[in-house]
C-alpha positions, 0 to 999 in steps of 0.5 A: 732720191728727190729730197724736199730740199732738191725741190725747195732749190730747184722750184721748177724741177719738174716744171715742163717748159724748162725740157720740152719745147712744146710750143715749137713742137706744137704740141699744146695745139695738137693736144686741142685738136686730138685730146685722145692722142695724149699717149693713152694705151701706150706704156714706156719703159724708162730704162735709168735710175729707179723712179720716185714712185711718190711723187706727185705726176706719176700717180695717175694717168689723164685717164685714172689708170695707175701710172707707174706699172712696176718697178724691177731692178736689173742690177741686183743691188736690192736682191735679198735672199729671203729663203731662211725660214723660221718660226716665232715663239711663243712671245711672238718673237723672231731672231732676224738675221742681223741678230735683232729680236723681231716682235711680230704685230698680232695683226699680221696674219700667217696661216702656215706660220712661216716666215722668210727672213733675208738681211740687206746693208744699204751699203749694197742698195745706195751710191756714196752720195745718198749714203751720206745723206741717208747716214746725216739723217741717221746720225741727227736721230740717233742724237735725238734719242741719245739727248733724251736718255742723257736726261733720263740717267739723271734720275737713275739712282740704281749705279749698274743701269746707270753705267749700262746706259752711259756705255750704251751711250759710249757706243753709239757714237757710230751706231748711224754708219754700222747699224743701217743694215736691215731685217727683211721679213715675207710671208704669206697672209693666206691670199698674197705674199707680204713683206716688211723691212725693219725700218725702225732697226730696232725689231719694233714693228708695230708701226712699220709698213707691210707691202706687197708687190708693187705691181698689184697694190701701187703702195711704197714706203719711205726709209726715214720719211725721205727715200721712197722704196717699193717692193717685189716678192718672187720665188715663192717668197724665197726672193725679196726685190727691193727698189730704192730711189736714190738718184732724181735722173730716172724720176725727171726723165719720167715726168718729161715723158708723161708726167700728168698734174691734172690740176696744173697741166702746164707741168705735163709731160708729152704723153700724159696718158701713158703708162710707166714701167721703171728699168732701175739699171743704175748700179750703186755698187760700182758707180755705173750709170747704167751697166750693160748687162743690167741694159741687155736685160731691160731690153730684153723684158722690153721686148718679149714681155711688155714691147714697149717704146724705149726711152 
């Protein structure tokens, strides 16, 4: 997770001159002489923490191709079992695995009427440091909502309704920590698999972003407009894979290797024409900076499927 605060405090975080000895290695002179030898045609596998796919410099290559081909979670942190299949009621409502009522927008097409449901806790996705920040953001949002409720209580004459709201306000004191559990929905729109994470946490899906496989769409979502994630849908909709960014290390490495800033070439990485696949081996559950099992999987995938360069 590369937050705005981090970028403000470290404005040179992605300024290549602090990480790459371009002049001593004569990289600028080399690219002037051989401008097409900038990494184009090369795919680099970054075996590290998940890359933040939202950042500038990681959108396109020097030839206009998508910079990040795919993000693959090799830790299992982001795996969601979505084999439970349910149907909506007559009011377009699904009961999610959290027990929340999920109001399905009429714009969502699902010819089969089958909705694959799953559940995911933030405590499985993020490490302690990231969780603390997420809980802080969540607490702030809940506090804002509760302040508005408190003002409205004064205008409610019905004692029963007023007491219900006061009870709710009391119960929400620990809501920021207890409610960061996601309902996950997967369905086929007749052409491709779609997925949605209920980032409203209340079943309000009308403004929640619908995604498909990142490798096909190169689209992503955010938690609380701050933490980036992307999705992959596997096993005919029965497995959802969430790749969430909570550590900036992999992102920095990706920029050093192949960042491309068309309007600020001094920030470019060594191979701005290269594409990237992000292999997430940062295991949030046990604090390992790259578990042996995850790294082994990355090596095997690299060798047998992609035959990429290693970083």
